C-alpha positions in Angstrom: 36.0 -96.3 -148.7 38.6 -99.0 -149.3 41.4 -96.5 -149.1 39.9 -94.8 -146.0 39.9 -98.3 -144.3 43.4 -99.1 -145.4 44.5 -95.7 -144.2 42.6 -96.3 -140.8 44.1 -99.7 -140.2 47.6 -98.6 -140.9 47.3 -95.5 -138.7 48.7 -93.7 -141.6 47.5 -90.2 -140.2 48.0 -90.8 -136.5 50.9 -88.6 -136.1 49.2 -85.6 -137.9 46.2 -86.1 -135.9 48.2 -86.1 -132.7 49.9 -82.8 -133.8 46.7 -81.2 -134.7 45.1 -82.2 -131.3 48.1 -80.9 -129.5 47.9 -77.6 -131.4 44.2 -77.2 -130.6 44.8 -78.0 -126.9 47.6 -75.4 -126.6 45.4 -72.7 -128.3 42.6 -73.6 -126.0 40.3 -74.6 -128.8 37.3 -76.3 -127.4 35.0 -76.6 -130.5 35.2 -77.0 -134.2 35.5 -74.4 -135.7 37.3 -72.2 -133.3 38.1 -68.7 -134.6 40.7 -66.4 -133.5 40.8 -62.6 -134.3 44.1 -60.9 -133.6 45.2 -63.8 -131.6 42.3 -63.6 -129.3 39.7 -66.4 -129.3 36.4 -65.3 -130.7 33.5 -66.3 -128.4 30.4 -64.8 -130.0 27.9 -66.4 -132.5 29.5 -68.0 -135.4 27.6 -66.2 -138.2 28.5 -63.5 -140.6 26.7 -60.6 -138.9 28.4 -61.2 -135.4 31.9 -61.8 -136.9 31.6 -58.8 -139.1 30.6 -56.7 -136.1 33.6 -57.9 -134.2 35.9 -57.2 -137.1 34.6 -53.7 -137.4 35.2 -53.0 -133.8 38.8 -54.3 -134.0 39.9 -52.7 -137.4 37.6 -50.0 -137.8 34.5 -49.6 -140.2 36.4 -48.0 -143.0 39.2 -50.7 -143.0 36.5 -53.5 -142.6 34.6 -52.0 -145.7 37.9 -52.0 -147.8 38.8 -55.5 -146.7 35.3 -56.9 -147.5 35.3 -55.3 -150.9 38.6 -57.0 -151.8 37.3 -60.5 -150.7 33.7 -60.3 -151.9 32.7 -63.6 -153.4 34.8 -65.8 -151.1 32.9 -67.8 -148.5 35.8 -68.3 -146.1 38.6 -65.9 -145.4 41.6 -66.5 -143.1 42.8 -63.3 -141.4 
């Protein structure tokens, strides 16, 4: 906590935070996390089933099954 307090007092990460906020605003991110699939903001429920359904619709069931098999065991995948 001491380091956190020192960093906060010194505004050590202020520029990075400003850049992150600007990036979120320019991409129309309104909540955390905000998910984009193929450059389009995902607006359905943030659960595995709904995300999987959206991915299957976008890339096809066969491609989704192949991709899913290659990332099994990972809790988060950036596409």
